[in-house]
Structures are given as structure tokens and as C-alpha cells.
OpenMM code with the backbone's topology and positions (N, CA, C; nanometers):
from openmm import Vec3, app, unit

residues = "UNK UNK UNK UNK UNK UNK UNK UNK UNK UNK UNK UNK UNK UNK UNK UNK UNK UNK UNK UNK UNK UNK UNK UNK UNK UNK UNK UNK UNK UNK UNK UNK UNK UNK UNK UNK UNK UNK UNK UNK UNK UNK UNK UNK UNK UNK UNK UNK UNK UNK UNK UNK UNK UNK UNK UNK UNK UNK UNK UNK UNK UNK UNK UNK UNK UNK UNK UNK UNK UNK UNK UNK UNK UNK UNK UNK UNK UNK UNK UNK UNK UNK UNK UNK UNK UNK UNK UNK UNK UNK UNK UNK UNK UNK UNK UNK UNK UNK UNK UNK UNK UNK UNK UNK UNK UNK UNK UNK UNK UNK UNK UNK UNK UNK UNK UNK UNK UNK UNK UNK UNK UNK UNK UNK UNK UNK UNK UNK UNK UNK UNK UNK UNK UNK UNK UNK UNK UNK UNK UNK UNK UNK UNK UNK UNK UNK UNK UNK UNK".split()
positions = [
    Vec3(3.0845, -1.2899, -1.8359),
    Vec3(2.9633, -1.3128, -1.9142),
    Vec3(2.9687, -1.2284, -2.0415),
    Vec3(2.9399, -1.2923, -2.1545),
    Vec3(2.9416, -1.2234, -2.2827),
    Vec3(2.8163, -1.2614, -2.3613),
    Vec3(2.7948, -1.1922, -2.4710),
    Vec3(2.6721, -1.2134, -2.5484),
    Vec3(2.6556, -1.3569, -2.5960),
    Vec3(2.7647, -1.4251, -2.6331),
    Vec3(2.7510, -1.5588, -2.6901),
    Vec3(2.7168, -1.6658, -2.5851),
    Vec3(2.7351, -1.6354, -2.4558),
    Vec3(2.6999, -1.7374, -2.3570),
    Vec3(2.5864, -1.6951, -2.2632),
    Vec3(2.5009, -1.5984, -2.3078),
    Vec3(2.3818, -1.5604, -2.2310),
    Vec3(2.2755, -1.6684, -2.2463),
    Vec3(2.2058, -1.7024, -2.1390),
    Vec3(2.0945, -1.7969, -2.1470),
    Vec3(1.9926, -1.7600, -2.0407),
    Vec3(1.8650, -1.7941, -2.0635),
    Vec3(1.7624, -1.7609, -1.9638),
    Vec3(1.7848, -1.8386, -1.8343),
    Vec3(1.7287, -1.7853, -1.7257),
    Vec3(1.7417, -1.8502, -1.5951),
    Vec3(1.6779, -1.9882, -1.6000),
    Vec3(1.7340, -2.0856, -1.5291),
    Vec3(1.6770, -2.2211, -1.5326),
    Vec3(1.5337, -2.2222, -1.4788),
    Vec3(1.4425, -2.2850, -1.5551),
    Vec3(1.3021, -2.2952, -1.5151),
    Vec3(1.2157, -2.1803, -1.5633),
    Vec3(1.2773, -2.0771, -1.6241),
    Vec3(1.1966, -1.9632, -1.6685),
    Vec3(1.1327, -1.9873, -1.8044),
    Vec3(1.1897, -2.0745, -1.8863),
    Vec3(1.1344, -2.1072, -2.0172),
    Vec3(1.0756, -2.2472, -2.0106),
    Vec3(0.9441, -2.2565, -2.0415),
    Vec3(0.8784, -2.3870, -2.0397),
    Vec3(0.8310, -2.4199, -2.1800),
    Vec3(0.8264, -2.5489, -2.2120),
    Vec3(0.7819, -2.5915, -2.3431),
    Vec3(0.6300, -2.5791, -2.3504),
    Vec3(0.5795, -2.5316, -2.4661),
    Vec3(0.4362, -2.5138, -2.4857),
    Vec3(0.3658, -2.6495, -2.4898),
    Vec3(0.2476, -2.6572, -2.4270),
    Vec3(0.1696, -2.7806, -2.4264),
    Vec3(0.0971, -2.7914, -2.5605),
    Vec3(0.1387, -2.8868, -2.6475),
    Vec3(0.0763, -2.9031, -2.7788),
    Vec3(-0.0370, -3.0035, -2.7688),
    Vec3(-0.1605, -2.9510, -2.7606),
    Vec3(-0.2751, -3.0408, -2.7441),
    Vec3(-0.3339, -3.0786, -2.8796),
    Vec3(-0.3995, -3.1937, -2.8832),
    Vec3(-0.4659, -3.2392, -3.0052),
    Vec3(-0.3704, -3.2857, -3.1126),
    Vec3(-0.2536, -3.3423, -3.0750),
    Vec3(-0.1560, -3.3882, -3.1739),
    Vec3(-0.1279, -3.5382, -3.1580),
    Vec3(-0.2327, -3.6147, -3.1315),
    Vec3(-0.2187, -3.7602, -3.1276),
    Vec3(-0.2076, -3.8158, -2.9868),
    Vec3(-0.2373, -3.9487, -2.9748),
    Vec3(-0.2397, -4.0145, -2.8440),
    Vec3(-0.1018, -4.0196, -2.7803),
    Vec3(0.0014, -4.0285, -2.8594),
    Vec3(0.1366, -4.0419, -2.8065),
    Vec3(0.1812, -3.9202, -2.7269),
    Vec3(0.1245, -3.8049, -2.7552),
    Vec3(0.1655, -3.6835, -2.6843),
    Vec3(0.1100, -3.6793, -2.5424),
    Vec3(0.0058, -3.7575, -2.5186),
    Vec3(-0.0598, -3.7533, -2.3881),
    Vec3(-0.1711, -3.6502, -2.3828),
    Vec3(-0.1802, -3.5689, -2.4864),
    Vec3(-0.2864, -3.4665, -2.4918),
    Vec3(-0.3699, -3.4836, -2.6174),
    Vec3(-0.3869, -3.6055, -2.6659),
    Vec3(-0.4685, -3.6307, -2.7843),
    Vec3(-0.6107, -3.6601, -2.7420),
    Vec3(-0.6827, -3.7312, -2.8244),
    Vec3(-0.8199, -3.7729, -2.7910),
    Vec3(-0.9110, -3.6533, -2.7694),
    Vec3(-0.9453, -3.6284, -2.6453),
    Vec3(-1.0368, -3.5175, -2.6147),
    Vec3(-0.9624, -3.3843, -2.6037),
    Vec3(-0.8310, -3.3866, -2.6148),
    Vec3(-0.7482, -3.2654, -2.6127),
    Vec3(-0.7714, -3.1806, -2.4881),
    Vec3(-0.7735, -3.2429, -2.3745),
    Vec3(-0.7867, -3.1797, -2.2412),
    Vec3(-0.9212, -3.1113, -2.2181),
    Vec3(-1.0204, -3.1392, -2.3052),
    Vec3(-1.1494, -3.0725, -2.2902),
    Vec3(-1.2558, -3.1601, -2.2239),
    Vec3(-1.2243, -3.2831, -2.1901),
    Vec3(-1.3242, -3.3717, -2.1315),
    Vec3(-1.4152, -3.4274, -2.2380),
    Vec3(-1.5260, -3.4917, -2.1973),
    Vec3(-1.6176, -3.5546, -2.2919),
    Vec3(-1.7440, -3.4729, -2.3094),
    Vec3(-1.7861, -3.4487, -2.4306),
    Vec3(-1.9130, -3.3860, -2.4688),
    Vec3(-1.9386, -3.2509, -2.4002),
    Vec3(-2.0541, -3.1949, -2.4220),
    Vec3(-2.0937, -3.0688, -2.3592),
    Vec3(-2.0430, -2.9475, -2.4346),
    Vec3(-2.1022, -2.8314, -2.4036),
    Vec3(-2.0709, -2.7074, -2.4748),
    Vec3(-1.9243, -2.6696, -2.4620),
    Vec3(-1.8648, -2.6953, -2.3437),
    Vec3(-1.7258, -2.6538, -2.3209),
    Vec3(-1.6268, -2.7321, -2.4050),
    Vec3(-1.6675, -2.8486, -2.4558),
    Vec3(-1.5751, -2.9283, -2.5374),
    Vec3(-1.5818, -2.8883, -2.6841),
    Vec3(-1.6833, -2.8127, -2.7226),
    Vec3(-1.7025, -2.7773, -2.8632),
    Vec3(-1.6164, -2.6569, -2.9019),
    Vec3(-1.5875, -2.6466, -3.0311),
    Vec3(-1.5145, -2.5294, -3.0783),
    Vec3(-1.6103, -2.4103, -3.0834),
    Vec3(-1.5591, -2.2909, -3.0625),
    Vec3(-1.6423, -2.1703, -3.0680),
    Vec3(-1.7196, -2.1429, -2.9422),
    Vec3(-1.6961, -2.2238, -2.8359),
    Vec3(-1.7717, -2.2030, -2.7118),
    Vec3(-1.7196, -2.0807, -2.6372),
    Vec3(-1.8113, -1.9966, -2.5911),
    Vec3(-1.7744, -1.8899, -2.4964),
    Vec3(-1.8971, -1.8631, -2.4103),
    Vec3(-1.8786, -1.8628, -2.2788),
    Vec3(-1.9931, -1.8400, -2.1902),
    Vec3(-2.0163, -1.6909, -2.1715),
    Vec3(-2.1370, -1.6544, -2.1335),
    Vec3(-2.1692, -1.5144, -2.1078),
    Vec3(-2.0959, -1.4676, -1.9834),
    Vec3(-2.0668, -1.3381, -1.9753),
    Vec3(-1.9829, -1.2839, -1.8689),
    Vec3(-2.0302, -1.3181, -1.7282),
    Vec3(-2.1573, -1.2919, -1.6965),
    Vec3(-2.2071, -1.3120, -1.5601),
    Vec3(-2.2869, -1.4408, -1.5459),
    Vec3(-2.2692, -1.5342, -1.6375),
    Vec3(-2.3465, -1.6579, -1.6336),
    Vec3(-2.3042, -1.7428, -1.5157),
    Vec3(-2.4040, -1.7919, -1.4407),
    Vec3(-2.3738, -1.8693, -1.3200),
    Vec3(-2.4281, -2.0109, -1.3291),
    Vec3(-2.4249, -2.0675, -1.4483),
    Vec3(-2.4641, -2.2065, -1.4652),
    Vec3(-2.6119, -2.2321, -1.4495),
    Vec3(-2.6955, -2.1364, -1.4829),
    Vec3(-2.8400, -2.1532, -1.4710),
    Vec3(-2.8943, -2.1004, -1.3404),
    Vec3(-2.8096, -2.0833, -1.2407),
    Vec3(-2.8510, -2.0222, -1.1136),
    Vec3(-2.8869, -1.8763, -1.1401),
    Vec3(-2.9845, -1.8237, -1.0647),
    Vec3(-3.0227, -1.6838, -1.0816),
    Vec3(-2.9012, -1.5945, -1.0562),
    Vec3(-2.8649, -1.5119, -1.1532),
    Vec3(-2.7441, -1.4294, -1.1401),
    Vec3(-2.7534, -1.3291, -1.0262),
    Vec3(-2.6385, -1.2888, -0.9766),
    Vec3(-2.6302, -1.1982, -0.8618),
    Vec3(-2.7070, -1.0692, -0.8859),
    Vec3(-2.6932, -1.0084, -1.0049),
    Vec3(-2.7597, -0.8800, -1.0297),
    Vec3(-2.9116, -0.8927, -1.0288),
    Vec3(-2.9637, -1.0148, -1.0497),
    Vec3(-3.1086, -1.0343, -1.0426),
    Vec3(-3.1540, -1.0681, -0.9004),
    Vec3(-3.0622, -1.1218, -0.8186),
    Vec3(-3.0961, -1.1557, -0.6799),
    Vec3(-3.0992, -1.0337, -0.5904),
    Vec3(-3.0223, -0.9311, -0.6245),
    Vec3(-3.0159, -0.8108, -0.5411),
    Vec3(-3.1393, -0.7246, -0.5637),
    Vec3(-3.1877, -0.6552, -0.4591),
    Vec3(-3.3073, -0.5719, -0.4751),
    Vec3(-3.2790, -0.4453, -0.5547),
    Vec3(-3.3834, -0.3959, -0.6205),
    Vec3(-3.3718, -0.2690, -0.6922),
    Vec3(-3.3873, -0.1568, -0.5915),
    Vec3(-3.3104, -0.0504, -0.6091),
    Vec3(-3.3149, 0.0621, -0.5163),
    Vec3(-3.3191, 0.1937, -0.5916),
    Vec3(-3.3963, 0.2881, -0.5393),
    Vec3(-3.3913, 0.4258, -0.5869),
    Vec3(-3.4632, 0.4517, -0.7173),
    Vec3(-3.4516, 0.5764, -0.7604),
    Vec3(-3.5191, 0.6245, -0.8794),
    Vec3(-3.4358, 0.7376, -0.9382),
    Vec3(-3.4142, 0.7358, -1.0673),
    Vec3(-3.3377, 0.8414, -1.1339),
    Vec3(-3.4313, 0.9126, -1.2298),
    Vec3(-3.4595, 1.0386, -1.2003),
    Vec3(-3.5484, 1.1170, -1.2843),
    Vec3(-3.4712, 1.1706, -1.4040),
    Vec3(-3.5056, 1.1219, -1.5230),
    Vec3(-3.4332, 1.1651, -1.6419),
    Vec3(-3.4749, 1.3043, -1.6875),
    Vec3(-3.5812, 1.3611, -1.6302),
    Vec3(-3.6238, 1.4979, -1.6624),
    Vec3(-3.5640, 1.6010, -1.5673),
    Vec3(-3.4787, 1.5575, -1.4739),
    Vec3(-3.4215, 1.6471, -1.3735),
    Vec3(-3.3385, 1.7581, -1.4394),
    Vec3(-3.3513, 1.8787, -1.3848),
    Vec3(-3.2702, 1.9907, -1.4303),
    Vec3(-3.1539, 2.0062, -1.3346),
    Vec3(-3.0335, 1.9922, -1.3851),
    Vec3(-2.9119, 1.9974, -1.3030),
    Vec3(-2.8541, 2.1385, -1.3068),
    Vec3(-2.8309, 2.1964, -1.1883),
    Vec3(-2.7748, 2.3311, -1.1783),
    Vec3(-2.6348, 2.3264, -1.1195),
    Vec3(-2.5500, 2.4206, -1.1605),
    Vec3(-2.4209, 2.4415, -1.0947),
    Vec3(-2.4470, 2.5419, -0.9841),
    Vec3(-2.4171, 2.5025, -0.8601),
    Vec3(-2.4535, 2.5844, -0.7442),
    Vec3(-2.3389, 2.6774, -0.7072),
    Vec3(-2.3732, 2.8036, -0.6846),
    Vec3(-2.2786, 2.9030, -0.6344),
    Vec3(-2.3343, 2.9599, -0.5053),
    Vec3(-2.2575, 2.9474, -0.3968),
    Vec3(-2.2964, 3.0091, -0.2709),
    Vec3(-2.2417, 3.1509, -0.2661),
    Vec3(-2.2937, 3.2299, -0.1726),
    Vec3(-2.2535, 3.3705, -0.1622),
    Vec3(-2.1041, 3.3842, -0.1350),
    Vec3(-2.0499, 3.2964, -0.0491),
    Vec3(-1.9070, 3.3068, -0.0185),
    Vec3(-1.8204, 3.2779, -0.1413),
    Vec3(-1.8676, 3.1899, -0.2283),
    Vec3(-1.7926, 3.1609, -0.3513),
    Vec3(-1.8009, 3.2783, -0.4485),
    Vec3(-1.9180, 3.3424, -0.4566),
    Vec3(-1.9320, 3.4619, -0.5409),
    Vec3(-1.8377, 3.5720, -0.4929),
    Vec3(-1.8302, 3.5874, -0.3591),
    Vec3(-1.7411, 3.6868, -0.2989),
    Vec3(-1.5949, 3.6568, -0.3379),
    Vec3(-1.5554, 3.5300, -0.3286),
    Vec3(-1.4182, 3.4906, -0.3610),
    Vec3(-1.3877, 3.5134, -0.5094),
    Vec3(-1.4841, 3.4811, -0.5973),
    Vec3(-1.4656, 3.5013, -0.7417),
    Vec3(-1.4500, 3.6493, -0.7734),
    Vec3(-1.5350, 3.7332, -0.7119),
    Vec3(-1.5283, 3.8779, -0.7389),
    Vec3(-1.3961, 3.9368, -0.6905),
    Vec3(-1.3426, 3.8862, -0.5785),
    Vec3(-1.2131, 3.9354, -0.5282),
    Vec3(-1.0983, 3.8858, -0.6156),
    Vec3(-1.1051, 3.7609, -0.6593),
    Vec3(-0.9978, 3.7039, -0.7407),
    Vec3(-0.9853, 3.7761, -0.8746),
    Vec3(-1.1004, 3.8008, -0.9392),
    Vec3(-1.0989, 3.8640, -1.0709),
    Vec3(-1.1236, 4.0146, -1.0633),
    Vec3(-1.1348, 4.0691, -0.9433),
    Vec3(-1.1619, 4.2111, -0.9157),
    Vec3(-1.2713, 4.2676, -1.0071),
    Vec3(-1.3900, 4.2120, -0.9904),
    Vec3(-1.5069, 4.2551, -1.0679),
    Vec3(-1.6273, 4.2653, -0.9753),
    Vec3(-1.7249, 4.3474, -1.0154),
    Vec3(-1.8490, 4.3558, -0.9370),
    Vec3(-1.9676, 4.3034, -1.0160),
    Vec3(-1.9420, 4.2524, -1.1377),
    Vec3(-2.0479, 4.1941, -1.2205),
    Vec3(-2.0140, 4.0483, -1.2492),
    Vec3(-2.1026, 3.9603, -1.2033),
    Vec3(-2.0850, 3.8169, -1.2299),
    Vec3(-2.2052, 3.7684, -1.3090),
    Vec3(-2.1809, 3.7464, -1.4390),
    Vec3(-2.2874, 3.6940, -1.5242),
    Vec3(-2.2373, 3.5674, -1.5937),
    Vec3(-2.3225, 3.5078, -1.6763),
    Vec3(-2.2877, 3.3803, -1.7400),
    Vec3(-2.1683, 3.3930, -1.8340),
    Vec3(-2.1629, 3.5036, -1.9097),
    Vec3(-2.0503, 3.5224, -2.0011),
    Vec3(-1.9186, 3.5301, -1.9242),
    Vec3(-1.9182, 3.6016, -1.8122),
    Vec3(-1.7981, 3.6124, -1.7289),
    Vec3(-1.7555, 3.4750, -1.6774),
    Vec3(-1.8524, 3.3961, -1.6275),
    Vec3(-1.8223, 3.2627, -1.5743),
    Vec3(-1.7720, 3.1686, -1.6843),
    Vec3(-1.8300, 3.1795, -1.8036),
    Vec3(-1.7884, 3.0937, -1.9145),
    Vec3(-1.6504, 3.1333, -1.9658),
    Vec3(-1.6257, 3.2630, -1.9781),
    Vec3(-1.4964, 3.3103, -2.0298),
    Vec3(-1.3813, 3.2727, -1.9370),
    Vec3(-1.4075, 3.2694, -1.8068),
    Vec3(-1.3044, 3.2326, -1.7101),
    Vec3(-1.3051, 3.0830, -1.6789),
    Vec3(-1.3827, 3.0065, -1.7568),
    Vec3(-1.3894, 2.8596, -1.7466),
    Vec3(-1.4290, 2.8124, -1.6075),
    Vec3(-1.5200, 2.8863, -1.5441),
    Vec3(-1.5732, 2.8449, -1.4143),
    Vec3(-1.6924, 2.7522, -1.4353),
    Vec3(-1.7702, 2.7781, -1.5413),
    Vec3(-1.8802, 2.6889, -1.5803),
    Vec3(-1.8671, 2.6561, -1.7284),
    Vec3(-1.9346, 2.5470, -1.7697),
    Vec3(-1.9357, 2.5100, -1.9110),
    Vec3(-2.0448, 2.5885, -1.9835),
    Vec3(-2.0397, 2.5811, -2.1142),
    Vec3(-2.1323, 2.6575, -2.1977),
    Vec3(-2.2789, 2.6199, -2.1715),
    Vec3(-2.3038, 2.4900, -2.1477),
    Vec3(-2.4413, 2.4424, -2.1334),
    Vec3(-2.4920, 2.4427, -1.9888),
    Vec3(-2.4067, 2.4805, -1.8922),
    Vec3(-2.4448, 2.4735, -1.7503),
    Vec3(-2.5491, 2.5780, -1.7128),
    Vec3(-2.6366, 2.5394, -1.6202),
    Vec3(-2.7332, 2.6320, -1.5618),
    Vec3(-2.6820, 2.6692, -1.4229),
    Vec3(-2.6958, 2.7961, -1.3852),
    Vec3(-2.6381, 2.8465, -1.2606),
    Vec3(-2.7472, 2.8796, -1.1604),
    Vec3(-2.7250, 2.8357, -1.0346),
    Vec3(-2.8176, 2.8672, -0.9266),
    Vec3(-2.7396, 2.9275, -0.8104),
    Vec3(-2.7946, 3.0325, -0.7499),
    Vec3(-2.7288, 3.1017, -0.6387),
    Vec3(-2.7971, 3.0611, -0.5083),
    Vec3(-2.7161, 3.0165, -0.4101),
    Vec3(-2.7671, 2.9807, -0.2775),
    Vec3(-2.7031, 3.0690, -0.1713),
    Vec3(-2.7596, 3.0677, -0.0503),
    Vec3(-2.7276, 3.1698, 0.0499),
    Vec3(-2.6245, 3.1286, 0.1543),
    Vec3(-2.5411, 3.0294, 0.1293),
    Vec3(-2.4413, 2.9901, 0.2289),
    Vec3(-2.3265, 3.0909, 0.2294),
    Vec3(-2.2857, 3.1342, 0.3466),
    Vec3(-2.1763, 3.2305, 0.3582),
    Vec3(-2.2282, 3.3733, 0.3627),
    Vec3(-2.1339, 3.4672, 0.3661),
    Vec3(-2.1702, 3.6086, 0.3737),
    Vec3(-2.1226, 3.6835, 0.2512),
    Vec3(-2.1955, 3.7889, 0.2182),
    Vec3(-2.1595, 3.8742, 0.1055),
    Vec3(-2.1402, 4.0153, 0.1591),
    Vec3(-2.0194, 4.0689, 0.1454),
    Vec3(-1.9912, 4.2032, 0.1963),
    Vec3(-1.9764, 4.3044, 0.0844),
    Vec3(-1.9577, 4.2571, -0.0370),
    Vec3(-1.9323, 4.3437, -0.1518),
    Vec3(-2.0581, 4.3597, -0.2357),
    Vec3(-2.0744, 4.4755, -0.2971),
    Vec3(-2.1873, 4.4975, -0.3867),
    Vec3(-2.1616, 4.4220, -0.5167),
    Vec3(-2.2543, 4.3325, -0.5539),
    Vec3(-2.2387, 4.2520, -0.6747),
    Vec3(-2.3631, 4.2605, -0.7619),
    Vec3(-2.3410, 4.2609, -0.8920),
    Vec3(-2.4493, 4.2489, -0.9887),
    Vec3(-2.4412, 4.1078, -1.0456),
    Vec3(-2.5371, 4.0233, -1.0089),
    Vec3(-2.5320, 3.8813, -1.0419),
    Vec3(-2.6417, 3.8468, -1.1413),
    Vec3(-2.6071, 3.7644, -1.2407),
    Vec3(-2.7043, 3.7118, -1.3359),
    Vec3(-2.6993, 3.5600, -1.3273),
    Vec3(-2.8163, 3.4965, -1.3076),
    Vec3(-2.8214, 3.3506, -1.2942),
    Vec3(-2.9561, 3.2997, -1.3424),
    Vec3(-2.9671, 3.1663, -1.3513),
    Vec3(-3.0931, 3.1046, -1.3930),
    Vec3(-3.1913, 3.0938, -1.2767),
    Vec3(-3.1387, 3.0668, -1.1565),
    Vec3(-3.2235, 3.0552, -1.0372),
    Vec3(-3.1511, 3.1158, -0.9191),
    Vec3(-3.2306, 3.1512, -0.8175),
    Vec3(-3.1727, 3.2094, -0.6965),
    Vec3(-3.2673, 3.1807, -0.5804),
    Vec3(-3.2106, 3.1411, -0.4653),
    Vec3(-3.2951, 3.1180, -0.3484),
    Vec3(-3.3368, 3.2530, -0.2891),
    Vec3(-3.4445, 3.2516, -0.2108),
    Vec3(-3.4978, 3.3751, -0.1537),
    Vec3(-3.3976, 3.4391, -0.0582),
    Vec3(-3.3311, 3.3586, 0.0252),
    Vec3(-3.2327, 3.4125, 0.1193),
    Vec3(-3.1127, 3.4728, 0.0470),
    Vec3(-3.0701, 3.4093, -0.0610),
    Vec3(-2.9574, 3.4619, -0.1379),
    Vec3(-2.9949, 3.5958, -0.2014),
    Vec3(-3.1176, 3.6048, -0.2502),
    Vec3(-3.1647, 3.7296, -0.3105),
    Vec3(-3.1669, 3.8415, -0.2069),
    Vec3(-3.2150, 3.8095, -0.0866),
    Vec3(-3.2166, 3.9086, 0.0226),
    Vec3(-3.0758, 3.9548, 0.0562),
    Vec3(-2.9823, 3.8604, 0.0651),
    Vec3(-2.8445, 3.8929, 0.1018),
    Vec3(-2.7772, 3.9803, -0.0038),
    Vec3(-2.8031, 3.9516, -0.1313),
    Vec3(-2.7438, 4.0318, -0.2393),
    Vec3(-2.8003, 4.1729, -0.2367),
    Vec3(-2.9332, 4.1837, -0.2152),
    Vec3(-2.9963, 4.3163, -0.2096),
    Vec3(-2.9553, 4.3919, -0.0835),
    Vec3(-2.9297, 4.3193, 0.0273),
    Vec3(-2.8857, 4.3831, 0.1510),
    Vec3(-2.7459, 4.4433, 0.1340),
    Vec3(-2.6648, 4.3831, 0.0462),
    Vec3(-2.5320, 4.4369, 0.0176),
    Vec3(-2.5378, 4.5375, -0.0968),
    Vec3(-2.6594, 4.5895, -0.1237),
    Vec3(-2.6905, 4.6888, -0.2281),
    Vec3(-2.6489, 4.6413, -0.3686),
    Vec3(-2.6622, 4.5110, -0.3931),
    Vec3(-2.6347, 4.4549, -0.5256),
    Vec3(-2.7646, 4.4240, -0.5984),
    Vec3(-2.7527, 4.3682, -0.7184),
    Vec3(-2.8721, 4.3320, -0.7957),
    Vec3(-2.8612, 4.1871, -0.8401),
    Vec3(-2.9762, 4.1232, -0.8543),
    Vec3(-2.9824, 3.9870, -0.9069),
    Vec3(-3.0769, 3.9858, -1.0265),
    Vec3(-3.0311, 3.9323, -1.1381),
    Vec3(-3.1120, 3.9216, -1.2586),
    Vec3(-3.1296, 3.7750, -1.2912),
    Vec3(-3.2553, 3.7335, -1.3066),
    Vec3(-3.2837, 3.5936, -1.3374),
    Vec3(-3.3087, 3.5756, -1.4859),
    Vec3(-3.2484, 3.4732, -1.5427),
    Vec3(-3.2667, 3.4390, -1.6830),
    Vec3(-3.3766, 3.3343, -1.6912),
    Vec3(-3.4792, 3.3570, -1.7731),
    Vec3(-3.5885, 3.2588, -1.7803),
    Vec3(-3.5438, 3.1276, -1.8438),
] * unit.nanometer
topology = app.Topology()
chain = topology.addChain("A")
for resn in residues:
    res = topology.addResidue(resn, chain)
    for name in ("N", "CA", "C"):
        topology.addAtom(name, app.Element.getBySymbol(name[0]), res)
């Protein structure tokens, strides 16, 4: 086999169907579009979810739930995660600047402390919110919690 006798596999190349080029071609007249109606006209395109006048699926399904657009979203830190962060970075002060500088939270994130897990190390924590149990646990480990208004 050489370059001058290469050819495509038999049946892999098909001739293009030339529609609208006269009756003799077999695809003249209506040019495979049928008679009349929107689909036979030029420039026709149907809407994406159009079901021929039938009520569309998204309208037949029931509405569910409620999304409060005024909701305040917090990044949650449990006590065990605070403990792990303080051990990893060997620090006893965890505030927003520390979390942002180490790319643990984004600049615009709000931080909330929850009481899951145990805290054995004394920590000075600064956050936007804190649960009552988490506050007790931090103070029991002789640490401090500062809330940002």
C-alpha cells in the first residue's frame, strides 16, 4: 500500500442528498418537507420544550419548596475541625484573617462555630456566630470566643 493507491473503506463515503434541484433528482417539488405548514417554511425553528400544544412537562409537574433569597449562608466549623486546623498550622488563634490567608474560607464568607467533636487545646476564636454549646466547650478548654457583629 502506498500513498497513490489509498482510498476510503467501501461504504464509508456517501453522496450528499441534493434537495430542491428539480423533479428529475427525486427530491424536487416540496424538497422532502411535505405540504404546507410551519415545518415546510424557510426560517422555521420550534421552541426547545414545545410539545405540539400539549401542556409542557415542566408545567404539568407540581411546584415544590421555597428558596429564601434573604437567607444568610455561613461556612460551618465544628470544634474537631478547629482542633485539626490549629494542630496543622500550629496556632492557638483562629480568626478570619488567618482563615482567609490560608485559603480555608473566601473573603466574603461568614463563619459559624458549632459544637460537634471535642476541643482539648486552648483556642482564641473569632467568628460571626457561635452556638451556645460550642461557646461552652471553648471556654471549658480555657479559650476565648469573639463574635463579630
